[in-house]
Backbone as JSON Lines, residues from 0, in Angstrom:
{"i":0,"aa":"M","n":[137.66,-117.93,97.12],"ca":[137.13,-117.33,98.34],"c":[135.61,-117.26,98.28]}
{"i":1,"aa":"K","n":[134.96,-117.55,99.4],"ca":[133.52,-117.46,99.51],"c":[133.14,-116.34,100.48]}
{"i":2,"aa":"V","n":[132.01,-115.72,100.22],"ca":[131.56,-114.59,101.04],"c":[130.22,-114.93,101.67]}
{"i":3,"aa":"G","n":[130.14,-114.77,102.99],"ca":[128.9,-115.06,103.71],"c":[128.45,-113.89,104.55]}
{"i":4,"aa":"F","n":[127.25,-114.01,105.12],"ca":[126.66,-112.94,105.91],"c":[126.15,-113.52,107.22]}
{"i":5,"aa":"N","n":[126.48,-112.89,108.33],"ca":[126.06,-113.37,109.64],"c":[124.61,-112.98,109.91]}
{"i":6,"aa":"L","n":[123.76,-113.96,110.14],"ca":[122.33,-113.69,110.37],"c":[122.04,-113.06,111.73]}
{"i":7,"aa":"L","n":[123.07,-112.91,112.57],"ca":[122.89,-112.15,113.81],"c":[122.51,-110.7,113.54]}
{"i":8,"aa":"L","n":[122.74,-110.24,112.34],"ca":[122.3,-108.89,111.99],"c":[120.8,-108.75,112.18]}
{"i":9,"aa":"W","n":[120.07,-109.85,111.98],"ca":[118.61,-109.82,112.1],"c":[118.08,-110.48,113.37]}
{"i":10,"aa":"T","n":[118.74,-111.56,113.8],"ca":[118.14,-112.33,114.89],"c":[119.14,-113.27,115.54]}
{"i":11,"aa":"P","n":[118.99,-113.57,116.84],"ca":[119.79,-114.61,117.48],"c":[119.2,-116.0,117.3]}
{"i":12,"aa":"F","n":[118.0,-116.06,116.71],"ca":[117.34,-117.36,116.52],"c":[116.62,-117.35,115.17]}
{"i":13,"aa":"V","n":[117.17,-118.08,114.21],"ca":[116.62,-118.1,112.86],"c":[115.41,-119.03,112.82]}
{"i":14,"aa":"E","n":[114.28,-118.51,112.34],"ca":[113.07,-119.31,112.19],"c":[112.39,-118.98,110.87]}
{"i":15,"aa":"E","n":[111.23,-119.56,110.63],"ca":[110.61,-119.46,109.3],"c":[110.36,-118.03,108.86]}
{"i":16,"aa":"K","n":[110.06,-117.14,109.77],"ca":[109.79,-115.75,109.38],"c":[111.03,-115.05,108.81]}
{"i":17,"aa":"H","n":[112.21,-115.66,109.02],"ca":[113.44,-115.08,108.49],"c":[113.87,-115.7,107.17]}
{"i":18,"aa":"F","n":[113.17,-116.73,106.72],"ca":[113.61,-117.44,105.52],"c":[113.62,-116.56,104.28]}
{"i":19,"aa":"G","n":[112.77,-115.54,104.23],"ca":[112.76,-114.64,103.08],"c":[114.05,-113.88,102.9]}
{"i":20,"aa":"I","n":[114.79,-113.7,103.99],"ca":[116.07,-113.0,103.93],"c":[117.08,-113.81,103.11]}
{"i":21,"aa":"L","n":[116.97,-115.13,103.17],"ca":[117.95,-115.99,102.51],"c":[117.98,-115.77,101.0]}
{"i":22,"aa":"G","n":[116.82,-115.69,100.39],"ca":[116.76,-115.48,98.96],"c":[117.35,-114.13,98.56]}
{"i":23,"aa":"K","n":[117.13,-113.12,99.39],"ca":[117.67,-111.79,99.11],"c":[119.2,-111.79,99.19]}
{"i":24,"aa":"L","n":[119.74,-112.52,100.16],"ca":[121.19,-112.59,100.28],"c":[121.8,-113.34,99.09]}
{"i":25,"aa":"K","n":[121.14,-114.41,98.67],"ca":[121.62,-115.15,97.5],"c":[121.59,-114.27,96.26]}
{"i":26,"aa":"A","n":[120.5,-113.53,96.1],"ca":[120.36,-112.66,94.93],"c":[121.4,-111.54,94.94]}
{"i":27,"aa":"T","n":[121.8,-111.12,96.12],"ca":[122.81,-110.07,96.24],"c":[124.2,-110.58,95.88]}
{"i":28,"aa":"G","n":[124.39,-111.9,95.97],"ca":[125.66,-112.48,95.57],"c":[126.41,-113.22,96.65]}
{"i":29,"aa":"Y","n":[125.79,-113.38,97.83],"ca":[126.47,-114.1,98.91],"c":[126.45,-115.6,98.65]}
{"i":30,"aa":"D","n":[127.51,-116.26,99.09],"ca":[127.63,-117.71,98.92],"c":[126.99,-118.49,100.06]}
{"i":31,"aa":"G","n":[126.89,-117.84,101.23],"ca":[126.35,-118.54,102.39],"c":[126.03,-117.58,103.51]}
{"i":32,"aa":"V","n":[125.66,-118.16,104.65],"ca":[125.31,-117.37,105.84],"c":[125.92,-118.04,107.07]}
{"i":33,"aa":"E","n":[126.01,-117.26,108.15],"ca":[126.37,-117.82,109.44],"c":[125.12,-117.83,110.31]}
{"i":34,"aa":"V","n":[124.81,-119.0,110.84],"ca":[123.59,-119.19,111.62],"c":[123.94,-119.2,113.1]}
{"i":35,"aa":"P","n":[123.36,-118.31,113.91],"ca":[123.59,-118.36,115.36],"c":[122.89,-119.55,115.98]}
{"i":36,"aa":"L","n":[123.59,-120.25,116.87],"ca":[123.03,-121.42,117.56],"c":[123.02,-121.14,119.06]}
{"i":37,"aa":"F","n":[121.94,-120.53,119.51],"ca":[121.79,-120.2,120.93],"c":[120.59,-120.92,121.55]}
{"i":38,"aa":"G","n":[119.77,-121.54,120.73],"ca":[118.59,-122.25,121.2],"c":[118.03,-123.1,120.07]}
{"i":39,"aa":"G","n":[116.95,-123.82,120.36],"ca":[116.35,-124.67,119.34],"c":[116.72,-126.13,119.51]}
{"i":40,"aa":"D","n":[116.39,-126.93,118.49],"ca":[116.69,-128.36,118.55],"c":[116.97,-128.89,117.16]}
{"i":41,"aa":"V","n":[117.32,-130.16,117.08],"ca":[117.71,-130.77,115.81],"c":[116.6,-130.69,114.75]}
{"i":42,"aa":"P","n":[115.33,-131.03,115.07],"ca":[114.29,-130.91,114.05],"c":[114.15,-129.49,113.5]}
{"i":43,"aa":"H","n":[114.3,-128.5,114.37],"ca":[114.21,-127.1,113.91],"c":[115.3,-126.79,112.89]}
{"i":44,"aa":"Y","n":[116.54,-127.21,113.19],"ca":[117.63,-126.87,112.29],"c":[117.63,-127.7,111.01]}
{"i":45,"aa":"K","n":[116.92,-128.81,111.0],"ca":[116.71,-129.52,109.74],"c":[115.84,-128.68,108.81]}
{"i":46,"aa":"K","n":[114.86,-127.97,109.37],"ca":[114.02,-127.07,108.56],"c":[114.85,-125.91,108.03]}
{"i":47,"aa":"V","n":[115.71,-125.36,108.88],"ca":[116.58,-124.27,108.43],"c":[117.51,-124.76,107.32]}
{"i":48,"aa":"A","n":[118.03,-125.98,107.47],"ca":[118.91,-126.55,106.46],"c":[118.2,-126.66,105.11]}
{"i":49,"aa":"Q","n":[116.94,-127.06,105.13],"ca":[116.19,-127.17,103.88],"c":[115.99,-125.81,103.24]}
{"i":50,"aa":"A","n":[115.74,-124.8,104.06],"ca":[115.58,-123.44,103.53],"c":[116.88,-122.94,102.89]}
{"i":51,"aa":"L","n":[118.0,-123.25,103.52],"ca":[119.29,-122.88,102.94],"c":[119.51,-123.6,101.61]}
{"i":52,"aa":"K","n":[119.2,-124.88,101.56],"ca":[119.35,-125.66,100.33],"c":[118.46,-125.11,99.23]}
{"i":53,"aa":"D","n":[117.23,-124.76,99.59],"ca":[116.29,-124.22,98.61],"c":[116.79,-122.92,97.99]}
{"i":54,"aa":"N","n":[117.61,-122.19,98.75],"ca":[118.12,-120.91,98.26],"c":[119.58,-120.99,97.78]}
{"i":55,"aa":"G","n":[120.11,-122.2,97.74],"ca":[121.46,-122.38,97.21],"c":[122.55,-121.77,98.06]}
{"i":56,"aa":"L","n":[122.36,-121.78,99.39],"ca":[123.33,-121.18,100.3],"c":[124.02,-122.23,101.16]}
{"i":57,"aa":"Q","n":[125.31,-122.07,101.36],"ca":[126.06,-122.87,102.33],"c":[125.98,-122.16,103.68]}
{"i":58,"aa":"C","n":[126.52,-122.8,104.73],"ca":[126.48,-122.12,106.02],"c":[127.61,-122.53,106.94]}
{"i":59,"aa":"T","n":[127.91,-121.61,107.83],"ca":[128.7,-121.88,109.02],"c":[127.79,-121.53,110.19]}
{"i":60,"aa":"S","n":[128.3,-121.66,111.41],"ca":[127.47,-121.33,112.56],"c":[128.33,-120.72,113.66]}
{"i":61,"aa":"C","n":[127.68,-120.15,114.66],"ca":[128.4,-119.57,115.78],"c":[127.61,-119.81,117.06]}
{"i":62,"aa":"T","n":[128.32,-119.84,118.18],"ca":[127.66,-119.98,119.48],"c":[128.52,-119.34,120.55]}
{"i":63,"aa":"V","n":[127.97,-119.22,121.75],"ca":[128.68,-118.73,122.93],"c":[128.33,-119.63,124.1]}
{"i":64,"aa":"M","n":[129.11,-119.54,125.16],"ca":[128.78,-120.28,126.38],"c":[127.75,-119.48,127.16]}
{"i":65,"aa":"P","n":[126.6,-120.07,127.49],"ca":[125.47,-119.28,127.99],"c":[125.6,-118.76,129.41]}
{"i":66,"aa":"D","n":[126.3,-119.5,130.3],"ca":[126.34,-119.1,131.7],"c":[127.42,-119.88,132.44]}
{"i":67,"aa":"E","n":[127.55,-119.62,133.74],"ca":[128.59,-120.26,134.55],"c":[128.4,-121.76,134.66]}
{"i":68,"aa":"E","n":[127.16,-122.23,134.56],"ca":[126.9,-123.67,134.64],"c":[127.39,-124.42,133.4]}
{"i":69,"aa":"H","n":[127.82,-123.67,132.38],"ca":[128.35,-124.27,131.15],"c":[129.68,-123.6,130.81]}
{"i":70,"aa":"N","n":[130.59,-123.6,131.77],"ca":[131.83,-122.84,131.66],"c":[133.03,-123.79,131.55]}
{"i":71,"aa":"P","n":[133.72,-123.83,130.41],"ca":[134.85,-124.75,130.24],"c":[136.04,-124.46,131.16]}
{"i":72,"aa":"I","n":[136.17,-123.24,131.66],"ca":[137.33,-122.92,132.49],"c":[137.0,-122.92,133.98]}
{"i":73,"aa":"S","n":[135.79,-123.31,134.33],"ca":[135.37,-123.32,135.73],"c":[136.17,-124.33,136.55]}
{"i":74,"aa":"A","n":[136.38,-123.97,137.82],"ca":[137.02,-124.92,138.74],"c":[136.06,-126.03,139.15]}
{"i":75,"aa":"E","n":[134.76,-125.86,138.88],"ca":[133.74,-126.85,139.22],"c":[133.61,-127.88,138.1]}
{"i":76,"aa":"A","n":[133.85,-129.15,138.44],"ca":[133.79,-130.22,137.43],"c":[132.41,-130.3,136.78]}
{"i":77,"aa":"K","n":[131.35,-130.08,137.55],"ca":[130.0,-130.17,136.99],"c":[129.74,-129.06,135.98]}
{"i":78,"aa":"H","n":[130.36,-127.9,136.17],"ca":[130.21,-126.82,135.2],"c":[130.95,-127.15,133.9]}
{"i":79,"aa":"R","n":[132.12,-127.74,134.04],"ca":[132.87,-128.14,132.84],"c":[132.13,-129.24,132.08]}
{"i":80,"aa":"Q","n":[131.52,-130.17,132.82],"ca":[130.72,-131.2,132.16],"c":[129.51,-130.58,131.48]}
{"i":81,"aa":"G","n":[128.94,-129.56,132.11],"ca":[127.84,-128.83,131.48],"c":[128.27,-128.2,130.17]}
{"i":82,"aa":"A","n":[129.52,-127.72,130.12],"ca":[130.05,-127.14,128.89],"c":[130.17,-128.2,127.8]}
{"i":83,"aa":"V","n":[130.65,-129.38,128.17],"ca":[130.77,-130.48,127.21],"c":[129.39,-130.83,126.64]}
{"i":84,"aa":"E","n":[128.41,-130.97,127.51],"ca":[127.07,-131.35,127.07],"c":[126.45,-130.26,126.19]}
{"i":85,"aa":"Y","n":[126.67,-129.01,126.56],"ca":[126.13,-127.9,125.75],"c":[126.75,-127.92,124.35]}
{"i":86,"aa":"L","n":[128.07,-128.06,124.29],"ca":[128.73,-128.01,122.99],"c":[128.41,-129.24,122.15]}
{"i":87,"aa":"K","n":[128.14,-130.38,122.77],"ca":[127.69,-131.54,122.0],"c":[126.29,-131.29,121.42]}
{"i":88,"aa":"W","n":[125.44,-130.61,122.19],"ca":[124.12,-130.23,121.66],"c":[124.29,-129.31,120.45]}
{"i":89,"aa":"V","n":[125.21,-128.34,120.56],"ca":[125.46,-127.43,119.45],"c":[125.95,-128.2,118.22]}
{"i":90,"aa":"I","n":[126.82,-129.17,118.43],"ca":[127.34,-129.97,117.32],"c":[126.23,-130.8,116.68]}
{"i":91,"aa":"D","n":[125.33,-131.35,117.48],"ca":[124.19,-132.08,116.93],"c":[123.34,-131.16,116.04]}
{"i":92,"aa":"C","n":[123.13,-129.93,116.5],"ca":[122.36,-128.97,115.7],"c":[123.11,-128.61,114.42]}
{"i":93,"aa":"N","n":[124.44,-128.52,114.5],"ca":[125.25,-128.27,113.31],"c":[125.11,-129.39,112.3]}
{"i":94,"aa":"A","n":[125.1,-130.63,112.78],"ca":[124.95,-131.76,111.87],"c":[123.63,-131.69,111.12]}
{"i":95,"aa":"A","n":[122.57,-131.29,111.83],"ca":[121.26,-131.13,111.2],"c":[121.27,-129.98,110.2]}
{"i":96,"aa":"L","n":[122.02,-128.93,110.55],"ca":[122.07,-127.72,109.73],"c":[122.94,-127.9,108.49]}
{"i":97,"aa":"G","n":[123.93,-128.77,108.59],"ca":[124.87,-128.93,107.48],"c":[125.98,-127.9,107.51]}
{"i":98,"aa":"S","n":[126.26,-127.36,108.69],"ca":[127.3,-126.35,108.84],"c":[128.68,-126.95,108.63]}
{"i":99,"aa":"E","n":[129.58,-126.17,108.04],"ca":[130.95,-126.62,107.79],"c":[131.89,-126.24,108.93]}
{"i":100,"aa":"V","n":[131.61,-125.12,109.59],"ca":[132.48,-124.6,110.65],"c":[131.61,-124.05,111.77]}
{"i":101,"aa":"L","n":[131.97,-124.39,113.02],"ca":[131.36,-123.78,114.2],"c":[132.37,-122.83,114.8]}
{"i":102,"aa":"A","n":[132.02,-121.54,114.83],"ca":[132.92,-120.52,115.35],"c":[132.33,-119.86,116.58]}
{"i":103,"aa":"G","n":[133.19,-119.16,117.31],"ca":[132.71,-118.39,118.44],"c":[133.65,-118.45,119.62]}
{"i":104,"aa":"P","n":[133.39,-117.63,120.63],"ca":[134.19,-117.64,121.86],"c":[133.66,-118.68,122.84]}
{"i":105,"aa":"F","n":[133.65,-119.93,122.43],"ca":[133.03,-120.98,123.25],"c":[134.03,-121.58,124.25]}
{"i":106,"aa":"Y","n":[134.65,-120.68,125.01],"ca":[135.61,-121.09,126.03],"c":[135.32,-120.48,127.4]}
{"i":107,"aa":"Q","n":[134.45,-119.47,127.47],"ca":[134.04,-118.89,128.74],"c":[132.77,-118.07,128.51]}
{"i":108,"aa":"P","n":[131.93,-117.89,129.54],"ca":[130.8,-116.97,129.4],"c":[131.32,-115.55,129.21]}
{"i":109,"aa":"L","n":[130.72,-114.81,128.3],"ca":[131.19,-113.46,128.01],"c":[130.83,-112.5,129.14]}
{"i":110,"aa":"G","n":[131.67,-111.48,129.31],"ca":[131.41,-110.47,130.33],"c":[131.76,-110.9,131.74]}
{"i":111,"aa":"K","n":[132.4,-112.06,131.9],"ca":[132.82,-112.55,133.21],"c":[134.33,-112.42,133.33]}
{"i":112,"aa":"F","n":[134.81,-111.8,134.42],"ca":[136.23,-111.56,134.58],"c":[136.71,-112.0,135.96]}
{"i":113,"aa":"S","n":[137.97,-112.43,136.01],"ca":[138.57,-112.87,137.27],"c":[139.41,-111.77,137.92]}
{"i":114,"aa":"G","n":[139.68,-110.7,137.18],"ca":[140.55,-109.65,137.68],"c":[142.0,-109.85,137.3]}
{"i":115,"aa":"K","n":[142.29,-110.92,136.55],"ca":[143.64,-111.19,136.07],"c":[143.55,-111.99,134.79]}
{"i":116,"aa":"G","n":[144.69,-112.27,134.19],"ca":[144.7,-113.04,132.95],"c":[144.41,-114.5,133.19]}
{"i":117,"aa":"P","n":[144.24,-115.26,132.11],"ca":[143.95,-116.7,132.26],"c":[145.12,-117.44,132.9]}
{"i":118,"aa":"T","n":[144.81,-118.35,133.8],"ca":[145.85,-119.13,134.47],"c":[146.13,-120.42,133.69]}
{"i":119,"aa":"A","n":[147.26,-121.04,134.03],"ca":[147.6,-122.32,133.41],"c":[146.54,-123.36,133.72]}
{"i":120,"aa":"E","n":[145.98,-123.3,134.91],"ca":[144.93,-124.25,135.3],"c":[143.68,-124.06,134.46]}
{"i":121,"aa":"E","n":[143.3,-122.81,134.2],"ca":[142.12,-122.54,133.38],"c":[142.34,-123.03,131.96]}
{"i":122,"aa":"K","n":[143.53,-122.82,131.43],"ca":[143.82,-123.29,130.07],"c":[143.76,-124.82,129.99]}
{"i":123,"aa":"Q","n":[144.25,-125.47,131.02],"ca":[144.22,-126.93,131.02],"c":[142.79,-127.44,131.12]}
{"i":124,"aa":"R","n":[141.97,-126.81,131.97],"ca":[140.56,-127.22,132.08],"c":[139.84,-127.07,130.75]}
{"i":125,"aa":"A","n":[140.03,-125.91,130.12],"ca":[139.37,-125.67,128.84],"c":[139.84,-126.66,127.78]}
{"i":126,"aa":"A","n":[141.14,-126.94,127.76],"ca":[141.69,-127.87,126.77],"c":[141.08,-129.26,126.93]}
{"i":127,"aa":"E","n":[140.89,-129.68,128.16],"ca":[140.28,-130.99,128.4],"c":[138.85,-131.04,127.87]}
{"i":128,"aa":"V","n":[138.11,-129.95,128.08],"ca":[136.75,-129.86,127.55],"c":[136.77,-129.88,126.03]}
{"i":129,"aa":"H","n":[137.63,-129.07,125.43],"ca":[137.63,-128.94,123.98],"c":[138.17,-130.18,123.27]}
{"i":130,"aa":"R","n":[139.04,-130.94,123.92],"ca":[139.47,-132.21,123.31],"c":[138.3,-133.18,123.2]}
{"i":131,"aa":"Q","n":[137.49,-133.25,124.25],"ca":[136.3,-134.11,124.19],"c":[135.36,-133.65,123.08]}
{"i":132,"aa":"V","n":[135.16,-132.37,123.02],"ca":[134.23,-131.81,122.05],"c":[134.78,-131.96,120.62]}
{"i":133,"aa":"A","n":[136.08,-131.79,120.46],"ca":[136.7,-131.93,119.14],"c":[136.54,-133.35,118.61]}
{"i":134,"aa":"D","n":[136.68,-134.33,119.48],"ca":[136.47,-135.73,119.05],"c":[135.04,-135.93,118.57]}
{"i":135,"aa":"Y","n":[134.08,-135.33,119.27],"ca":[132.68,-135.44,118.89],"c":[132.41,-134.71,117.58]}
{"i":136,"aa":"A","n":[133.04,-133.54,117.41],"ca":[132.86,-132.76,116.18],"c":[133.44,-133.49,114.97]}
{"i":137,"aa":"K","n":[134.53,-134.21,115.19],"ca":[135.15,-134.94,114.08],"c":[134.2,-135.96,113.5]}
{"i":138,"aa":"Q","n":[133.41,-136.59,114.36],"ca":[132.43,-137.57,113.89],"c":[131.35,-136.91,113.03]}
{"i":139,"aa":"A","n":[131.1,-135.63,113.28],"ca":[130.1,-134.88,112.51],"c":[130.72,-134.14,111.34]}
{"i":140,"aa":"N","n":[132.03,-134.36,111.1],"ca":[132.75,-133.68,110.01],"c":[132.63,-132.16,110.15]}
{"i":141,"aa":"L","n":[132.77,-131.68,111.38],"ca":[132.62,-130.25,111.69],"c":[133.95,-129.7,112.19]}
{"i":142,"aa":"Q","n":[134.37,-128.58,111.6],"ca":[135.57,-127.9,112.05],"c":[135.21,-126.88,113.13]}
{"i":143,"aa":"L","n":[135.93,-126.89,114.24],"ca":[135.72,-125.92,115.32],"c":[136.71,-124.78,115.16]}
{"i":144,"aa":"A","n":[136.25,-123.55,115.43],"ca":[137.09,-122.36,115.28],"c":[136.88,-121.43,116.46]}
{"i":145,"aa":"V","n":[137.86,-121.38,117.37],"ca":[137.73,-120.48,118.52],"c":[137.99,-119.04,118.07]}
{"i":146,"aa":"E","n":[137.17,-118.15,118.58],"ca":[137.24,-116.74,118.2],"c":[137.75,-115.92,119.39]}
{"i":147,"aa":"C","n":[138.9,-115.26,119.21],"ca":[139.38,-114.4,120.28],"c":[138.64,-113.06,120.22]}
{"i":148,"aa":"L","n":[138.44,-112.47,121.38],"ca":[137.66,-111.23,121.48],"c":[138.45,-110.16,122.21]}
{"i":149,"aa":"N","n":[137.92,-108.94,122.16],"ca":[138.56,-107.82,122.84],"c":[138.54,-108.01,124.36]}
{"i":150,"aa":"R","n":[139.43,-107.31,125.03],"ca":[139.61,-107.48,126.47],"c":[138.42,-107.03,127.3]}
{"i":151,"aa":"F","n":[137.55,-106.2,126.72],"ca":[136.36,-105.79,127.47],"c":[135.23,-106.81,127.34]}
{"i":152,"aa":"E","n":[135.42,-107.85,126.52],"ca":[134.41,-108.89,126.33],"c":[134.73,-110.17,127.09]}
{"i":153,"aa":"C","n":[136.02,-110.51,127.17],"ca":[136.44,-111.73,127.86],"c":[137.91,-111.59,128.22]}
{"i":154,"aa":"Y","n":[138.46,-112.57,128.93],"ca":[139.88,-112.51,129.27],"c":[140.65,-113.76,128.87]}
{"i":155,"aa":"F","n":[139.98,-114.79,128.41],"ca":[140.67,-116.05,128.14],"c":[141.51,-116.02,126.88]}
{"i":156,"aa":"L","n":[140.94,-115.52,125.76],"ca":[141.69,-115.39,124.5],"c":[141.43,-114.0,123.92]}
{"i":157,"aa":"N","n":[142.47,-113.18,123.82],"ca":[142.31,-111.81,123.34],"c":[143.09,-111.51,122.06]}
{"i":158,"aa":"T","n":[144.06,-112.33,121.69],"ca":[144.87,-112.06,120.49],"c":[145.01,-113.33,119.66]}
{"i":159,"aa":"M","n":[145.46,-113.14,118.4],"ca":[145.7,-114.29,117.54],"c":[146.81,-115.18,118.1]}
{"i":160,"aa":"D","n":[147.81,-114.55,118.73],"ca":[148.87,-115.36,119.36],"c":[148.29,-116.22,120.48]}
{"i":161,"aa":"D","n":[147.39,-115.64,121.29],"ca":[146.73,-116.42,122.35],"c":[146.01,-117.62,121.74]}
{"i":162,"aa":"A","n":[145.25,-117.35,120.67],"ca":[144.45,-118.41,120.06],"c":[145.34,-119.48,119.43]}
{"i":163,"aa":"A","n":[146.44,-119.06,118.78],"ca":[147.35,-120.02,118.15],"c":[147.98,-120.94,119.19]}
{"i":164,"aa":"A","n":[148.43,-120.34,120.31],"ca":[149.04,-121.15,121.37],"c":[148.03,-122.11,121.98]}
{"i":165,"aa":"Y","n":[146.79,-121.63,122.14],"ca":[145.77,-122.49,122.75],"c":[145.39,-123.65,121.84]}
{"i":166,"aa":"T","n":[145.22,-123.4,120.55],"ca":[144.85,-124.49,119.64],"c":[145.96,-125.55,119.59]}
{"i":167,"aa":"K","n":[147.21,-125.13,119.73],"ca":[148.29,-126.11,119.76],"c":[148.24,-126.93,121.05]}
{"i":168,"aa":"Q","n":[147.81,-126.31,122.14],"ca":[147.67,-127.03,123.4],"c":[146.57,-128.08,123.3]}
{"i":169,"aa":"V","n":[145.48,-127.72,122.63],"ca":[144.37,-128.65,122.46],"c":[144.71,-129.73,121.43]}
{"i":170,"aa":"N","n":[145.39,-129.33,120.35],"ca":[145.7,-130.22,119.23],"c":[147.19,-130.53,119.18]}
{"i":171,"aa":"P","n":[147.71,-131.45,119.96],"ca":[149.15,-131.73,119.89],"c":[149.55,-132.45,118.62]}
{"i":172,"aa":"G","n":[148.6,-133.02,117.9],"ca":[148.92,-133.76,116.69],"c":[148.24,-133.2,115.46]}
{"i":173,"aa":"E","n":[148.25,-133.95,114.4],"ca":[147.65,-133.56,113.12],"c":[146.53,-134.54,112.78]}
{"i":174,"aa":"P","n":[145.52,-134.11,112.01],"ca":[145.23,-132.71,111.7],"c":[144.44,-132.07,112.84]}
{"i":175,"aa":"P","n":[144.55,-130.77,113.03],"ca":[143.84,-130.12,114.13],"c":[142.34,-130.04,113.88]}
{"i":176,"aa":"Q","n":[141.57,-130.39,114.88],"ca":[140.11,-130.28,114.77],"c":[139.62,-128.96,115.34]}
{"i":177,"aa":"L","n":[140.42,-128.35,116.22],"ca":[140.1,-127.04,116.79],"c":[141.12,-126.05,116.26]}
{"i":178,"aa":"R","n":[140.63,-125.03,115.56],"ca":[141.51,-124.02,114.97],"c":[141.08,-122.63,115.41]}
{"i":179,"aa":"R","n":[141.77,-121.63,114.85],"ca":[141.43,-120.24,115.15],"c":[140.42,-119.71,114.15]}
{"i":180,"aa":"D","n":[139.63,-118.75,114.6],"ca":[138.75,-117.98,113.72],"c":[139.39,-116.61,113.56]}
{"i":181,"aa":"V","n":[139.9,-116.3,112.38],"ca":[140.66,-115.07,112.18],"c":[139.75,-113.96,111.69]}
{"i":182,"aa":"R","n":[139.63,-112.89,112.49],"ca":[138.82,-111.73,112.13],"c":[139.77,-110.56,111.93]}
{"i":183,"aa":"F","n":[139.82,-110.01,110.72],"ca":[140.82,-109.01,110.4],"c":[140.59,-107.66,111.1]}
{"i":184,"aa":"L","n":[139.33,-107.24,111.28],"ca":[139.11,-105.94,111.9],"c":[139.6,-105.9,113.34]}
{"i":185,"aa":"P","n":[139.21,-106.85,114.22],"ca":[139.77,-106.83,115.58],"c":[141.29,-107.03,115.59]}
{"i":186,"aa":"C","n":[141.82,-107.79,114.61],"ca":[143.26,-107.96,114.55],"c":[143.96,-106.63,114.32]}
{"i":187,"aa":"Q","n":[143.37,-105.77,113.47],"ca":[143.96,-104.48,113.2],"c":[143.95,-103.61,114.43]}
{"i":188,"aa":"Y","n":[142.92,-103.7,115.24],"ca":[142.88,-102.93,116.47],"c":[144.07,-103.27,117.36]}
{"i":189,"aa":"R","n":[144.53,-104.52,117.34],"ca":[145.59,-104.96,118.23],"c":[146.94,-105.07,117.53]}
{"i":190,"aa":"G","n":[147.04,-104.49,116.34],"ca":[148.3,-104.51,115.62],"c":[148.63,-105.85,115.01]}
{"i":191,"aa":"E","n":[147.62,-106.66,114.73],"ca":[147.85,-107.99,114.15],"c":[147.15,-108.06,112.8]}
{"i":192,"aa":"G","n":[147.62,-107.25,111.85],"ca":[146.95,-107.13,110.57],"c":[147.08,-108.36,109.71]}
{"i":193,"aa":"P","n":[146.33,-108.39,108.58],"ca":[146.32,-109.56,107.69],"c":[147.71,-109.95,107.18]}
{"i":194,"aa":"R","n":[148.56,-108.95,106.89],"ca":[149.88,-109.3,106.35],"c":[150.7,-110.09,107.36]}
{"i":195,"aa":"R","n":[150.71,-109.65,108.63],"ca":[151.44,-110.37,109.67],"c":[150.9,-111.78,109.83]}
{"i":196,"aa":"L","n":[149.57,-111.91,109.85],"ca":[148.98,-113.23,110.03],"c":[149.32,-114.15,108.88]}
{"i":197,"aa":"H","n":[149.33,-113.59,107.67],"ca":[149.6,-114.41,106.48],"c":[151.03,-114.93,106.49]}
{"i":198,"aa":"H","n":[151.99,-114.08,106.9],"ca":[153.39,-114.47,106.81],"c":[153.9,-115.21,108.02]}
{"i":199,"aa":"E","n":[153.33,-114.94,109.2],"ca":[153.91,-115.49,110.41],"c":[153.14,-116.66,111.01]}
{"i":200,"aa":"E","n":[151.85,-116.79,110.71],"ca":[151.05,-117.81,111.36],"c":[150.81,-118.98,110.42]}
{"i":201,"aa":"P","n":[151.02,-120.21,110.86],"ca":[150.8,-121.37,110.0],"c":[149.33,-121.55,109.64]}
{"i":202,"aa":"E","n":[149.09,-121.9,108.4],"ca":[147.72,-122.05,107.9],"c":[146.95,-123.13,108.65]}
{"i":203,"aa":"R","n":[147.65,-124.13,109.17],"ca":[146.99,-125.24,109.84],"c":[146.24,-124.8,111.08]}
{"i":204,"aa":"D","n":[146.57,-123.64,111.64],"ca":[145.93,-123.19,112.88],"c":[144.65,-122.42,112.64]}
{"i":205,"aa":"S","n":[144.34,-122.06,111.39],"ca":[143.21,-121.19,111.11],"c":[142.14,-121.93,110.32]}
{"i":206,"aa":"A","n":[140.9,-121.86,110.82],"ca":[139.79,-122.54,110.14],"c":[139.23,-121.68,109.02]}
{"i":207,"aa":"R","n":[139.26,-120.37,109.2],"ca":[138.76,-119.46,108.18],"c":[139.25,-118.07,108.52]}
{"i":208,"aa":"A","n":[139.14,-117.16,107.57],"ca":[139.48,-115.76,107.81],"c":[138.39,-114.9,107.21]}
{"i":209,"aa":"Y","n":[138.02,-113.83,107.92],"ca":[136.96,-113.0,107.38],"c":[137.03,-111.58,107.92]}
{"i":210,"aa":"L","n":[136.44,-110.69,107.16],"ca":[136.29,-109.3,107.58],"c":[135.01,-109.19,108.38]}
{"i":211,"aa":"R","n":[135.1,-108.62,109.57],"ca":[133.92,-108.5,110.42],"c":[133.31,-107.13,110.26]}
{"i":212,"aa":"E","n":[131.98,-107.08,110.25],"ca":[131.28,-105.8,110.17],"c":[131.59,-104.96,111.4]}
{"i":213,"aa":"R","n":[131.62,-103.66,111.26],"ca":[131.88,-102.78,112.39],"c":[130.69,-102.72,113.32]}
{"i":214,"aa":"S","n":[129.49,-102.88,112.78],"ca":[128.3,-102.77,113.62],"c":[127.23,-103.69,113.07]}
{"i":215,"aa":"R","n":[126.39,-104.19,113.95],"ca":[125.27,-105.02,113.51],"c":[124.0,-104.21,113.41]}
{"i":216,"aa":"H","n":[124.1,-102.88,113.51],"ca":[122.92,-102.04,113.4],"c":[122.67,-101.66,111.93]}
{"i":217,"aa":"T","n":[121.43,-101.66,111.54],"ca":[121.09,-101.33,110.16],"c":[120.73,-99.86,109.99]}
{"i":218,"aa":"G","n":[120.49,-99.15,111.09],"ca":[120.09,-97.75,111.0],"c":[121.24,-96.8,111.14]}
């Protein structure tokens, strides 16, 4: 097992002024970090990759869908295409970064609700987007991991069962390029603890499992 630290604790955009944190995390005993990918470009993340290498750290990454113009479940074809282009940009940045896994709720803009649960049409739209993106990620040797969130954050994926069913819809064959991101603390809130996940859910559906911090505040 490897232990990492999410750099969102300090910043949504890692730059040179944050590189000193990397050495401290390595000295504390962490194996790697999670780098947020919300902006920047490939040359920038090549610099971040070098800083990680210099400090002996591996990395994963995370992202979100920024707005309605980049929404995989939108009824507007141009918005879904915007989602494909955005996620391909994220994957390009991952390739520069050397990330092993891209995680996050990259299936809808957060805080947007329809007033009901996800429809079959929305699931199909998202699956079409994520199949395109998964093919692109495979070329970069990058594993995708969708992260389900609480119901006050989004409505598309809220439980591990939701995420498992969705990844099977996206990945009808083997091996799956899009998997689940298993977070034990939110799972416990919804009665889906580690023991249930270990015994009932197939390993092929999960890209990684981790304990999530309760708060990103340091004070």
